[in-house]
All heavy atoms as a GROMACS GRO file, in nm:
protein
  578
    1MET      N    1 -15.898  -8.385   4.469
    1MET     CA    2 -15.760  -8.348   4.450
    1MET      C    3 -15.727  -8.361   4.303
    1MET      O    4 -15.771  -8.454   4.236
    1MET     CB    5 -15.670  -8.440   4.533
    1MET     CG    6 -15.524  -8.416   4.516
    1MET     SD    7 -15.473  -8.250   4.555
    1MET     CE    8 -15.381  -8.273   4.700
    2LEU      N    9 -15.651  -8.268   4.253
    2LEU     CA   10 -15.614  -8.266   4.113
    2LEU      C   11 -15.465  -8.238   4.102
    2LEU      O   12 -15.414  -8.148   4.169
    2LEU     CB   13 -15.693  -8.156   4.040
    2LEU     CG   14 -15.660  -8.130   3.895
    2LEU    CD1   15 -15.704  -8.248   3.808
    2LEU    CD2   16 -15.732  -8.005   3.849
    3ALA      N   17 -15.397  -8.313   4.022
    3ALA     CA   18 -15.255  -8.289   3.996
    3ALA      C   19 -15.240  -8.235   3.855
    3ALA      O   20 -15.305  -8.285   3.763
    3ALA     CB   21 -15.176  -8.418   4.013
    4VAL      N   22 -15.159  -8.134   3.839
    4VAL     CA   23 -15.138  -8.072   3.709
    4VAL      C   24 -14.989  -8.068   3.680
    4VAL      O   25 -14.910  -8.021   3.763
    4VAL     CB   26 -15.196  -7.928   3.707
    4VAL    CG1   27 -15.170  -7.861   3.574
    4VAL    CG2   28 -15.343  -7.928   3.739
    5ARG      N   29 -14.951  -8.112   3.563
    5ARG     CA   30 -14.810  -8.104   3.522
    5ARG      C   31 -14.792  -7.978   3.439
    5ARG      O   32 -14.865  -7.954   3.344
    5ARG     CB   33 -14.771  -8.226   3.441
    5ARG     CG   34 -14.771  -8.353   3.520
    5ARG     CD   35 -14.716  -8.467   3.436
    5ARG     NE   36 -14.740  -8.594   3.500
    5ARG     CZ   37 -14.656  -8.652   3.586
    5ARG    NH1   38 -14.543  -8.592   3.616
    5ARG    NH2   39 -14.686  -8.769   3.639
    6LEU      N   40 -14.696  -7.898   3.478
    6LEU     CA   41 -14.667  -7.774   3.406
    6LEU      C   42 -14.531  -7.785   3.339
    6LEU      O   43 -14.442  -7.853   3.391
    6LEU     CB   44 -14.664  -7.656   3.504
    6LEU     CG   45 -14.789  -7.633   3.588
    6LEU    CD1   46 -14.765  -7.522   3.688
    6LEU    CD2   47 -14.907  -7.600   3.500
    7ASP      N   48 -14.516  -7.716   3.226
    7ASP     CA   49 -14.382  -7.715   3.166
    7ASP      C   50 -14.292  -7.630   3.256
    7ASP      O   51 -14.338  -7.556   3.343
    7ASP     CB   52 -14.386  -7.663   3.022
    7ASP     CG   53 -14.436  -7.521   3.010
    7ASP    OD1   54 -14.382  -7.432   3.079
    7ASP    OD2   55 -14.529  -7.498   2.931
    8LYS      N   56 -14.163  -7.644   3.238
    8LYS     CA   57 -14.065  -7.580   3.327
    8LYS      C   58 -14.079  -7.429   3.331
    8LYS      O   59 -14.070  -7.368   3.438
    8LYS     CB   60 -13.923  -7.619   3.287
    8LYS     CG   61 -13.891  -7.764   3.314
    8LYS     CD   62 -13.750  -7.798   3.272
    8LYS     CE   63 -13.725  -7.946   3.297
    8LYS     NZ   64 -13.587  -7.984   3.268
    9GLU      N   65 -14.103  -7.367   3.218
    9GLU     CA   66 -14.115  -7.221   3.213
    9GLU      C   67 -14.237  -7.173   3.291
    9GLU      O   68 -14.228  -7.079   3.370
    9GLU     CB   69 -14.124  -7.172   3.068
    9GLU     CG   70 -14.137  -7.021   3.059
    9GLU     CD   71 -14.162  -6.973   2.918
    9GLU    OE1   72 -14.144  -7.050   2.822
    9GLU    OE2   73 -14.201  -6.856   2.903
   10LEU      N   74 -14.349  -7.238   3.270
   10LEU     CA   75 -14.471  -7.199   3.341
   10LEU      C   76 -14.457  -7.223   3.492
   10LEU      O   77 -14.498  -7.139   3.573
   10LEU     CB   78 -14.590  -7.277   3.285
   10LEU     CG   79 -14.728  -7.230   3.322
   10LEU    CD1   80 -14.749  -7.082   3.289
   10LEU    CD2   81 -14.833  -7.314   3.250
   11GLU      N   82 -14.398  -7.333   3.528
   11GLU     CA   83 -14.374  -7.363   3.669
   11GLU      C   84 -14.284  -7.257   3.733
   11GLU      O   85 -14.311  -7.210   3.844
   11GLU     CB   86 -14.309  -7.501   3.684
   11GLU     CG   87 -14.262  -7.535   3.824
   11GLU     CD   88 -14.374  -7.564   3.923
   11GLU    OE1   89 -14.487  -7.592   3.880
   11GLU    OE2   90 -14.348  -7.558   4.044
   12ALA      N   91 -14.181  -7.216   3.662
   12ALA     CA   92 -14.089  -7.114   3.715
   12ALA      C   93 -14.160  -6.980   3.733
   12ALA      O   94 -14.140  -6.911   3.834
   12ALA     CB   95 -13.968  -7.098   3.623
   13ARG      N   96 -14.242  -6.943   3.637
   13ARG     CA   97 -14.318  -6.816   3.647
   13ARG      C   98 -14.414  -6.820   3.764
   13ARG      O   99 -14.427  -6.722   3.840
   13ARG     CB  100 -14.393  -6.790   3.517
   13ARG     CG  101 -14.301  -6.757   3.400
   13ARG     CD  102 -14.374  -6.748   3.269
   13ARG     NE  103 -14.475  -6.642   3.273
   13ARG     CZ  104 -14.572  -6.631   3.182
   13ARG    NH1  105 -14.581  -6.716   3.082
   13ARG    NH2  106 -14.659  -6.533   3.191
   14LEU      N  107 -14.482  -6.932   3.780
   14LEU     CA  108 -14.576  -6.948   3.891
   14LEU      C  109 -14.503  -6.942   4.024
   14LEU      O  110 -14.547  -6.875   4.119
   14LEU     CB  111 -14.653  -7.079   3.876
   14LEU     CG  112 -14.757  -7.110   3.981
   14LEU    CD1  113 -14.865  -7.001   3.986
   14LEU    CD2  114 -14.820  -7.247   3.953
   15GLU      N  115 -14.392  -7.010   4.033
   15GLU     CA  116 -14.311  -7.011   4.156
   15GLU      C  117 -14.264  -6.870   4.191
   15GLU      O  118 -14.271  -6.827   4.307
   15GLU     CB  119 -14.190  -7.103   4.137
   15GLU     CG  120 -14.102  -7.117   4.259
   15GLU     CD  121 -14.167  -7.200   4.369
   15GLU    OE1  122 -14.237  -7.298   4.336
   15GLU    OE2  123 -14.149  -7.165   4.487
   16GLU      N  124 -14.217  -6.797   4.092
   16GLU     CA  125 -14.169  -6.660   4.114
   16GLU      C  126 -14.282  -6.569   4.164
   16GLU      O  127 -14.265  -6.492   4.257
   16GLU     CB  128 -14.110  -6.604   3.985
   16GLU     CG  129 -14.044  -6.469   4.000
   16GLU     CD  130 -13.922  -6.471   4.090
   16GLU    OE1  131 -13.856  -6.576   4.100
   16GLU    OE2  132 -13.893  -6.366   4.151
   17LEU      N  133 -14.398  -6.581   4.103
   17LEU     CA  134 -14.513  -6.501   4.146
   17LEU      C  135 -14.552  -6.535   4.289
   17LEU      O  136 -14.578  -6.445   4.370
   17LEU     CB  137 -14.632  -6.525   4.051
   17LEU     CG  138 -14.761  -6.451   4.086
   17LEU    CD1  139 -14.741  -6.299   4.081
   17LEU    CD2  140 -14.872  -6.494   3.993
   18ALA      N  141 -14.556  -6.661   4.320
   18ALA     CA  142 -14.592  -6.705   4.455
   18ALA      C  143 -14.494  -6.650   4.558
   18ALA      O  144 -14.534  -6.601   4.664
   18ALA     CB  145 -14.598  -6.858   4.461
   19LYS      N  146 -14.366  -6.654   4.527
   19LYS     CA  147 -14.265  -6.602   4.620
   19LYS      C  148 -14.280  -6.452   4.639
   19LYS      O  149 -14.274  -6.402   4.752
   19LYS     CB  150 -14.124  -6.633   4.569
   19LYS     CG  151 -14.083  -6.776   4.587
   19LYS     CD  152 -13.942  -6.798   4.534
   19LYS     CE  153 -13.903  -6.944   4.543
   19LYS     NZ  154 -13.769  -6.966   4.486
   20LYS      N  155 -14.298  -6.379   4.529
   20LYS     CA  156 -14.308  -6.233   4.537
   20LYS      C  157 -14.430  -6.187   4.616
   20LYS      O  158 -14.427  -6.085   4.683
   20LYS     CB  159 -14.316  -6.172   4.397
   20LYS     CG  160 -14.185  -6.170   4.324
   20LYS     CD  161 -14.203  -6.106   4.187
   20LYS     CE  162 -14.074  -6.104   4.109
   20LYS     NZ  163 -14.093  -6.047   3.975
   21THR      N  164 -14.538  -6.262   4.607
   21THR     CA  165 -14.664  -6.218   4.667
   21THR      C  166 -14.697  -6.289   4.798
   21THR      O  167 -14.798  -6.259   4.860
   21THR     CB  168 -14.780  -6.241   4.569
   21THR    OG1  169 -14.787  -6.380   4.538
   21THR    CG2  170 -14.761  -6.159   4.442
   22HIS      N  171 -14.613  -6.384   4.835
   22HIS     CA  172 -14.635  -6.462   4.957
   22HIS      C  173 -14.770  -6.535   4.954
   22HIS      O  174 -14.840  -6.544   5.054
   22HIS     CB  175 -14.625  -6.374   5.083
   22HIS     CG  176 -14.496  -6.302   5.092
   22HIS    ND1  177 -14.378  -6.365   5.125
   22HIS    CD2  178 -14.465  -6.171   5.069
   22HIS    CE1  179 -14.279  -6.276   5.123
   22HIS    NE2  180 -14.330  -6.158   5.089
   23ARG      N  181 -14.804  -6.583   4.837
   23ARG     CA  182 -14.924  -6.666   4.818
   23ARG      C  183 -14.877  -6.803   4.771
   23ARG      O  184 -14.765  -6.820   4.726
   23ARG     CB  185 -15.014  -6.606   4.710
   23ARG     CG  186 -15.067  -6.471   4.741
   23ARG     CD  187 -15.205  -6.485   4.792
   23ARG     NE  188 -15.266  -6.354   4.809
   23ARG     CZ  189 -15.394  -6.339   4.835
   23ARG    NH1  190 -15.471  -6.443   4.844
   23ARG    NH2  191 -15.443  -6.220   4.853
   24THR      N  192 -14.965  -6.898   4.778
   24THR     CA  193 -14.928  -7.033   4.733
   24THR      C  194 -14.951  -7.047   4.582
   24THR      O  195 -15.031  -6.975   4.523
   24THR     CB  196 -15.012  -7.140   4.805
   24THR    OG1  197 -15.149  -7.124   4.769
   24THR    CG2  198 -14.995  -7.132   4.956
   25LYS      N  199 -14.880  -7.142   4.525
   25LYS     CA  200 -14.904  -7.173   4.384
   25LYS      C  201 -15.047  -7.222   4.366
   25LYS      O  202 -15.111  -7.189   4.267
   25LYS     CB  203 -14.803  -7.278   4.335
   25LYS     CG  204 -14.660  -7.226   4.330
   25LYS     CD  205 -14.565  -7.327   4.268
   25LYS     CE  206 -14.543  -7.444   4.358
   25LYS     NZ  207 -14.442  -7.538   4.306
   26SER      N  208 -15.097  -7.295   4.463
   26SER     CA  209 -15.235  -7.344   4.456
   26SER      C  210 -15.334  -7.229   4.450
   26SER      O  211 -15.434  -7.237   4.378
   26SER     CB  212 -15.267  -7.431   4.577
   26SER     OG  213 -15.197  -7.551   4.572
   27HIS      N  214 -15.306  -7.122   4.524
   27HIS     CA  215 -15.394  -7.006   4.520
   27HIS      C  216 -15.407  -6.955   4.377
   27HIS      O  217 -15.518  -6.929   4.329
   27HIS     CB  218 -15.338  -6.895   4.610
   27HIS     CG  219 -15.402  -6.762   4.588
   27HIS    ND1  220 -15.523  -6.728   4.642
   27HIS    CD2  221 -15.363  -6.656   4.513
   27HIS    CE1  222 -15.556  -6.606   4.603
   27HIS    NE2  223 -15.459  -6.560   4.525
   28TYR      N  224 -15.295  -6.939   4.309
   28TYR     CA  225 -15.298  -6.886   4.172
   28TYR      C  226 -15.358  -6.984   4.073
   28TYR      O  227 -15.428  -6.944   3.979
   28TYR     CB  228 -15.158  -6.841   4.129
   28TYR     CG  229 -15.120  -6.714   4.200
   28TYR    CD1  230 -15.021  -6.714   4.298
   28TYR    CD2  231 -15.185  -6.594   4.173
   28TYR    CE1  232 -14.988  -6.597   4.364
   28TYR    CE2  233 -15.153  -6.478   4.239
   28TYR     CZ  234 -15.054  -6.480   4.335
   28TYR     OH  235 -15.024  -6.365   4.401
   29MET      N  236 -15.334  -7.112   4.093
   29MET     CA  237 -15.393  -7.211   4.003
   29MET      C  238 -15.545  -7.213   4.019
   29MET      O  239 -15.618  -7.218   3.920
   29MET     CB  240 -15.336  -7.351   4.032
   29MET     CG  241 -15.188  -7.364   3.996
   29MET     SD  242 -15.155  -7.334   3.821
   29MET     CE  243 -15.244  -7.469   3.748
   30LYS      N  244 -15.594  -7.205   4.143
   30LYS     CA  245 -15.739  -7.203   4.166
   30LYS      C  246 -15.801  -7.078   4.106
   30LYS      O  247 -15.907  -7.083   4.043
   30LYS     CB  248 -15.769  -7.210   4.315
   30LYS     CG  249 -15.748  -7.346   4.375
   30LYS     CD  250 -15.792  -7.344   4.521
   30LYS     CE  251 -15.682  -7.393   4.607
   30LYS     NZ  252 -15.712  -7.392   4.749
   31GLU      N  253 -15.735  -6.963   4.126
   31GLU     CA  254 -15.787  -6.837   4.072
   31GLU      C  255 -15.790  -6.839   3.919
   31GLU      O  256 -15.888  -6.796   3.858
   31GLU     CB  257 -15.703  -6.719   4.122
   31GLU     CG  258 -15.752  -6.585   4.077
   31GLU     CD  259 -15.891  -6.548   4.127
   31GLU    OE1  260 -15.936  -6.602   4.229
   31GLU    OE2  261 -15.957  -6.464   4.062
   32ALA      N  262 -15.686  -6.890   3.858
   32ALA     CA  263 -15.680  -6.898   3.712
   32ALA      C  264 -15.790  -6.990   3.659
   32ALA      O  265 -15.858  -6.957   3.561
   32ALA     CB  266 -15.543  -6.947   3.667
   33LEU      N  267 -15.809  -7.103   3.723
   33LEU     CA  268 -15.911  -7.197   3.680
   33LEU      C  269 -16.051  -7.138   3.700
   33LEU      O  270 -16.138  -7.151   3.613
   33LEU     CB  271 -15.897  -7.330   3.755
   33LEU     CG  272 -15.993  -7.440   3.714
   33LEU    CD1  273 -15.985  -7.469   3.565
   33LEU    CD2  274 -15.964  -7.565   3.795
   34ARG      N  275 -16.072  -7.070   3.812
   34ARG     CA  276 -16.202  -7.007   3.839
   34ARG      C  277 -16.235  -6.905   3.730
   34ARG      O  278 -16.345  -6.902   3.675
   34ARG     CB  279 -16.199  -6.940   3.976
   34ARG     CG  280 -16.332  -6.880   4.017
   34ARG     CD  281 -16.328  -6.819   4.158
   34ARG     NE  282 -16.298  -6.921   4.258
   34ARG     CZ  283 -16.184  -6.926   4.330
   34ARG    NH1  284 -16.091  -6.837   4.314
   34ARG    NH2  285 -16.166  -7.021   4.418
   35ARG      N  286 -16.139  -6.820   3.697
   35ARG     CA  287 -16.162  -6.719   3.593
   35ARG      C  288 -16.187  -6.783   3.457
   35ARG      O  289 -16.275  -6.740   3.383
   35ARG     CB  290 -16.043  -6.624   3.584
   35ARG     CG  291 -16.033  -6.532   3.702
   35ARG     CD  292 -15.916  -6.439   3.688
   35ARG     NE  293 -15.900  -6.357   3.807
   35ARG     CZ  294 -15.822  -6.252   3.814
   35ARG    NH1  295 -15.751  -6.214   3.708
   35ARG    NH2  296 -15.812  -6.184   3.926
   36TYR      N  297 -16.111  -6.885   3.425
   36TYR     CA  298 -16.128  -6.955   3.297
   36TYR      C  299 -16.268  -7.015   3.287
   36TYR      O  300 -16.336  -7.000   3.186
   36TYR     CB  301 -16.022  -7.064   3.283
   36TYR     CG  302 -16.036  -7.145   3.158
   36TYR    CD1  303 -15.982  -7.100   3.038
   36TYR    CD2  304 -16.104  -7.267   3.159
   36TYR    CE1  305 -15.997  -7.174   2.921
   36TYR    CE2  306 -16.119  -7.341   3.044
   36TYR     CZ  307 -16.065  -7.295   2.925
   36TYR     OH  308 -16.081  -7.368   2.810
   37LEU      N  309 -16.311  -7.082   3.394
   37LEU     CA  310 -16.443  -7.143   3.393
   37LEU      C  311 -16.553  -7.038   3.385
   37LEU      O  312 -16.651  -7.056   3.311
   37LEU     CB  313 -16.462  -7.231   3.516
   37LEU     CG  314 -16.377  -7.358   3.519
   37LEU    CD1  315 -16.392  -7.429   3.653
   37LEU    CD2  316 -16.411  -7.451   3.404
   38ASP      N  317 -16.540  -6.929   3.460
   38ASP     CA  318 -16.639  -6.821   3.453
   38ASP      C  319 -16.653  -6.768   3.311
   38ASP      O  320 -16.765  -6.752   3.260
   38ASP     CB  321 -16.600  -6.705   3.545
   38ASP     CG  322 -16.622  -6.735   3.692
   38ASP    OD1  323 -16.688  -6.836   3.725
   38ASP    OD2  324 -16.573  -6.655   3.776
   39GLU      N  325 -16.541  -6.742   3.245
   39GLU     CA  326 -16.545  -6.690   3.109
   39GLU      C  327 -16.608  -6.788   3.012
   39GLU      O  328 -16.689  -6.751   2.927
   39GLU     CB  329 -16.404  -6.654   3.061
   39GLU     CG  330 -16.349  -6.530   3.125
   39GLU     CD  331 -16.211  -6.494   3.073
   39GLU    OE1  332 -16.175  -6.538   2.962
   39GLU    OE2  333 -16.140  -6.421   3.143
   40ASN      N  334 -16.571  -6.914   3.024
   40ASN     CA  335 -16.623  -7.014   2.932
   40ASN      C  336 -16.770  -7.046   2.957
   40ASN      O  337 -16.844  -7.072   2.864
   40ASN     CB  338 -16.537  -7.139   2.934
   40ASN     CG  339 -16.415  -7.120   2.847
   40ASN    OD1  340 -16.423  -7.137   2.726
   40ASN    ND2  341 -16.305  -7.078   2.906
   41GLU      N  342 -16.812  -7.042   3.082
   41GLU     CA  343 -16.953  -7.061   3.111
   41GLU      C  344 -17.035  -6.946   3.052
   41GLU      O  345 -17.141  -6.968   2.993
   41GLU     CB  346 -16.975  -7.074   3.261
   41GLU     CG  347 -16.925  -7.206   3.317
   41GLU     CD  348 -16.914  -7.209   3.468
   41GLU    OE1  349 -16.926  -7.103   3.533
   41GLU    OE2  350 -16.893  -7.318   3.520
   42ASP      N  351 -16.986  -6.823   3.068
   42ASP     CA  352 -17.054  -6.708   3.009
   42ASP      C  353 -17.060  -6.720   2.857
   42ASP      O  354 -17.163  -6.691   2.795
   42ASP     CB  355 -16.984  -6.577   3.047
   42ASP     CG  356 -17.005  -6.539   3.192
   42ASP    OD1  357 -17.092  -6.599   3.258
   42ASP    OD2  358 -16.932  -6.450   3.239
   43TYR      N  359 -16.951  -6.764   2.796
   43TYR     CA  360 -16.947  -6.782   2.651
   43TYR      C  361 -17.051  -6.885   2.607
   43TYR      O  362 -17.124  -6.863   2.510
   43TYR     CB  363 -16.807  -6.827   2.609
   43TYR     CG  364 -16.797  -6.867   2.465
   43TYR    CD1  365 -16.786  -6.771   2.365
   43TYR    CD2  366 -16.799  -7.001   2.428
   43TYR    CE1  367 -16.778  -6.808   2.231
   43TYR    CE2  368 -16.791  -7.039   2.296
   43TYR     CZ  369 -16.780  -6.942   2.198
   43TYR     OH  370 -16.773  -6.979   2.066
   44GLU      N  371 -17.059  -6.996   2.679
   44GLU     CA  372 -17.154  -7.101   2.643
   44GLU      C  373 -17.298  -7.053   2.659
   44GLU      O  374 -17.384  -7.085   2.577
   44GLU     CB  375 -17.131  -7.227   2.728
   44GLU     CG  376 -17.004  -7.301   2.692
   44GLU     CD  377 -17.003  -7.353   2.550
   44GLU    OE1  378 -17.109  -7.390   2.495
   44GLU    OE2  379 -16.894  -7.355   2.490
   45ILE      N  380 -17.326  -6.974   2.762
   45ILE     CA  381 -17.461  -6.918   2.780
   45ILE      C  382 -17.494  -6.827   2.662
   45ILE      O  383 -17.602  -6.834   2.604
   45ILE     CB  384 -17.471  -6.842   2.913
   45ILE    CG1  385 -17.469  -6.940   3.031
   45ILE    CG2  386 -17.599  -6.757   2.917
   45ILE    CD1  387 -17.451  -6.874   3.166
   46GLY      N  388 -17.402  -6.740   2.627
   46GLY     CA  389 -17.423  -6.648   2.515
   46GLY      C  390 -17.444  -6.723   2.384
   46GLY      O  391 -17.533  -6.690   2.306
   47LEU      N  392 -17.364  -6.824   2.360
   47LEU     CA  393 -17.376  -6.904   2.239
   47LEU      C  394 -17.510  -6.975   2.234
   47LEU      O  395 -17.577  -6.979   2.131
   47LEU     CB  396 -17.261  -7.004   2.232
   47LEU     CG  397 -17.239  -7.078   2.103
   47LEU    CD1  398 -17.220  -6.981   1.986
   47LEU    CD2  399 -17.120  -7.171   2.115
   48SER      N  400 -17.552  -7.028   2.347
   48SER     CA  401 -17.681  -7.096   2.355
   48SER      C  402 -17.796  -6.999   2.325
   48SER      O  403 -17.888  -7.033   2.250
   48SER     CB  404 -17.700  -7.156   2.494
   48SER     OG  405 -17.828  -7.211   2.509
   49ARG      N  406 -17.789  -6.880   2.381
   49ARG     CA  407 -17.894  -6.781   2.356
   49ARG      C  408 -17.894  -6.738   2.209
   49ARG      O  409 -18.000  -6.717   2.150
   49ARG     CB  410 -17.876  -6.661   2.447
   49ARG     CG  411 -17.912  -6.694   2.590
   49ARG     CD  412 -17.899  -6.576   2.680
   49ARG     NE  413 -17.931  -6.615   2.816
   49ARG     CZ  414 -17.900  -6.545   2.922
   49ARG    NH1  415 -17.837  -6.430   2.910
   49ARG    NH2  416 -17.934  -6.587   3.042
   50LEU      N  417 -17.777  -6.725   2.152
   50LEU     CA  418 -17.767  -6.690   2.011
   50LEU      C  419 -17.832  -6.796   1.924
   50LEU      O  420 -17.909  -6.764   1.833
   50LEU     CB  421 -17.620  -6.671   1.973
   50LEU     CG  422 -17.591  -6.628   1.830
   50LEU    CD1  423 -17.654  -6.491   1.803
   50LEU    CD2  424 -17.442  -6.622   1.806
   51ARG      N  425 -17.804  -6.921   1.956
   51ARG     CA  426 -17.866  -7.031   1.880
   51ARG      C  427 -18.017  -7.032   1.897
   51ARG      O  428 -18.091  -7.055   1.803
   51ARG     CB  429 -17.808  -7.164   1.925
   51ARG     CG  430 -17.668  -7.188   1.879
   51ARG     CD  431 -17.618  -7.324   1.923
   51ARG     NE  432 -17.479  -7.342   1.893
   51ARG     CZ  433 -17.390  -7.391   1.978
   51ARG    NH1  434 -17.426  -7.429   2.099
   51ARG    NH2  435 -17.264  -7.403   1.942
   52ASP      N  436 -18.062  -7.008   2.020
   52ASP     CA  437 -18.206  -7.010   2.049
   52ASP      C  438 -18.281  -6.900   1.974
   52ASP      O  439 -18.399  -6.916   1.943
   52ASP     CB  440 -18.232  -6.994   2.199
   52ASP     CG  441 -18.189  -7.115   2.280
   52ASP    OD1  442 -18.162  -7.221   2.219
   52ASP    OD2  443 -18.180  -7.103   2.403
   53HIS      N  444 -18.214  -6.789   1.949
   53HIS     CA  445 -18.280  -6.674   1.888
   53HIS      C  446 -18.235  -6.645   1.745
   53HIS      O  447 -18.270  -6.542   1.690
   53HIS     CB  448 -18.260  -6.550   1.975
   53HIS     CG  449 -18.316  -6.566   2.114
   53HIS    ND1  450 -18.451  -6.570   2.137
   53HIS    CD2  451 -18.256  -6.583   2.233
   53HIS    CE1  452 -18.471  -6.587   2.267
   53HIS    NE2  453 -18.356  -6.596   2.328
   54ALA      N  454 -18.162  -6.737   1.686
   54ALA     CA  455 -18.108  -6.713   1.552
   54ALA      C  456 -18.218  -6.689   1.449
   54ALA      O  457 -18.204  -6.604   1.362
   54ALA     CB  458 -18.021  -6.831   1.509
   55ASP      N  459 -18.328  -6.757   1.462
   55ASP     CA  460 -18.436  -6.740   1.365
   55ASP      C  461 -18.524  -6.619   1.396
   55ASP      O  462 -18.613  -6.585   1.321
   55ASP     CB  463 -18.522  -6.866   1.359
   55ASP     CG  464 -18.585  -6.900   1.493
   55ASP    OD1  465 -18.525  -6.868   1.597
   55ASP    OD2  466 -18.694  -6.960   1.492
   56LYS      N  467 -18.497  -6.553   1.508
   56LYS     CA  468 -18.576  -6.437   1.550
   56LYS      C  469 -18.498  -6.307   1.534
   56LYS      O  470 -18.533  -6.206   1.593
   56LYS     CB  471 -18.619  -6.453   1.695
   56LYS     CG  472 -18.702  -6.577   1.720
   56LYS     CD  473 -18.726  -6.596   1.868
   56LYS     CE  474 -18.790  -6.731   1.892
   56LYS     NZ  475 -18.798  -6.764   2.032
   57SER      N  476 -18.390  -6.310   1.457
   57SER     CA  477 -18.306  -6.191   1.443
   57SER      C  478 -18.379  -6.081   1.365
   57SER      O  479 -18.468  -6.107   1.285
   57SER     CB  480 -18.174  -6.226   1.375
   57SER     OG  481 -18.199  -6.272   1.244
   58VAL      N  482 -18.339  -5.958   1.393
   58VAL     CA  483 -18.398  -5.840   1.329
   58VAL      C  484 -18.284  -5.760   1.267
   58VAL      O  485 -18.185  -5.732   1.335
   58VAL     CB  486 -18.473  -5.753   1.433
   58VAL    CG1  487 -18.530  -5.628   1.369
   58VAL    CG2  488 -18.582  -5.834   1.501
   59PRO      N  489 -18.295  -5.723   1.141
   59PRO     CA  490 -18.190  -5.643   1.079
   59PRO      C  491 -18.171  -5.510   1.155
   59PRO      O  492 -18.266  -5.456   1.213
   59PRO     CB  493 -18.241  -5.618   0.937
   59PRO     CG  494 -18.345  -5.723   0.914
   59PRO     CD  495 -18.403  -5.755   1.048
   60ALA      N  496 -18.050  -5.459   1.155
   60ALA     CA  497 -18.018  -5.335   1.226
   60ALA      C  498 -18.109  -5.220   1.184
   60ALA      O  499 -18.154  -5.142   1.268
   60ALA     CB  500 -17.872  -5.298   1.205
   61ARG      N  501 -18.134  -5.209   1.056
   61ARG     CA  502 -18.220  -5.101   1.006
   61ARG      C  503 -18.360  -5.108   1.070
   61ARG      O  504 -18.415  -5.008   1.114
   61ARG     CB  505 -18.232  -5.108   0.854
   61ARG     CG  506 -18.324  -5.003   0.795
   61ARG     CD  507 -18.325  -5.005   0.645
   61ARG     NE  508 -18.200  -4.944   0.600
   61ARG     CZ  509 -18.134  -4.978   0.490
   61ARG    NH1  510 -18.180  -5.073   0.413
   61ARG    NH2  511 -18.024  -4.917   0.456
   62GLU      N  512 -18.414  -5.229   1.079
   62GLU     CA  513 -18.546  -5.247   1.140
   62GLU      C  514 -18.542  -5.216   1.290
   62GLU      O  515 -18.632  -5.153   1.344
   62GLU     CB  516 -18.595  -5.390   1.117
   62GLU     CG  517 -18.725  -5.424   1.186
   62GLU     CD  518 -18.845  -5.341   1.139
   62GLU    OE1  519 -18.844  -5.292   1.024
   62GLU    OE2  520 -18.940  -5.327   1.217
   63MET      N  521 -18.435  -5.257   1.359
   63MET     CA  522 -18.423  -5.232   1.501
   63MET      C  523 -18.415  -5.081   1.529
   63MET      O  524 -18.478  -5.031   1.622
   63MET     CB  525 -18.302  -5.305   1.560
   63MET     CG  526 -18.291  -5.292   1.711
   63MET     SD  527 -18.438  -5.348   1.802
   63MET     CE  528 -18.431  -5.522   1.775
   64ARG      N  529 -18.337  -5.010   1.448
   64ARG     CA  530 -18.326  -4.864   1.465
   64ARG      C  531 -18.464  -4.800   1.447
   64ARG      O  532 -18.501  -4.709   1.521
   64ARG     CB  533 -18.225  -4.806   1.368
   64ARG     CG  534 -18.081  -4.833   1.406
   64ARG     CD  535 -17.982  -4.749   1.326
   64ARG     NE  536 -17.978  -4.786   1.185
   64ARG     CZ  537 -17.901  -4.884   1.134
   64ARG    NH1  538 -17.822  -4.953   1.213
   64ARG    NH2  539 -17.904  -4.910   1.006
   65LYS      N  540 -18.539  -4.849   1.351
   65LYS     CA  541 -18.673  -4.797   1.326
   65LYS      C  542 -18.764  -4.821   1.447
   65LYS      O  543 -18.837  -4.734   1.491
   65LYS     CB  544 -18.729  -4.863   1.201
   65LYS     CG  545 -18.859  -4.810   1.153
   65LYS     CD  546 -18.897  -4.880   1.022
   65LYS     CE  547 -19.034  -4.840   0.973
   65LYS     NZ  548 -19.069  -4.914   0.851
   66ARG      N  549 -18.754  -4.942   1.503
   66ARG     CA  550 -18.838  -4.979   1.617
   66ARG      C  551 -18.807  -4.893   1.741
   66ARG      O  552 -18.899  -4.861   1.816
   66ARG     CB  553 -18.816  -5.125   1.654
   66ARG     CG  554 -18.875  -5.222   1.555
   66ARG     CD  555 -18.854  -5.363   1.601
   66ARG     NE  556 -18.895  -5.459   1.501
   66ARG     CZ  557 -18.897  -5.591   1.521
   66ARG    NH1  558 -18.862  -5.641   1.639
   66ARG    NH2  559 -18.934  -5.671   1.425
   67VAL      N  560 -18.682  -4.858   1.760
   67VAL     CA  561 -18.646  -4.781   1.879
   67VAL      C  562 -18.644  -4.631   1.852
   67VAL      O  563 -18.609  -4.552   1.939
   67VAL     CB  564 -18.512  -4.826   1.941
   67VAL    CG1  565 -18.520  -4.970   1.987
   67VAL    CG2  566 -18.396  -4.806   1.845
   68GLY      N  567 -18.682  -4.592   1.732
   68GLY     CA  568 -18.694  -4.450   1.701
   68GLY      C  569 -18.565  -4.378   1.668
   68GLY      O  570 -18.551  -4.259   1.691
   69LEU      N  571 -18.470  -4.447   1.613
   69LEU     CA  572 -18.342  -4.384   1.572
   69LEU      C  573 -18.340  -4.357   1.424
   69LEU      O  574 -18.394  -4.418   1.343
   69LEU     CB  575 -18.223  -4.473   1.610
   69LEU     CG  576 -18.204  -4.495   1.759
   69LEU    CD1  577 -18.088  -4.591   1.781
   69LEU    CD2  578 -18.178  -4.365   1.831
   0.00000   0.00000   0.00000
């Protein structure tokens, strides 16, 4: 279980959305957190791969040559 304190404006916006769509505030909080985590996990994977291959980079001119452009 997790409790989150929201400022009044954010709470009001969330409440309004929940009422309009007949969904719970928890539904939207879970969805927002899921999307945030997905994006940040992808970012961390990309950053890790970039670090792993930083010393193996190839200049664009060389890459174009290798692929025949």
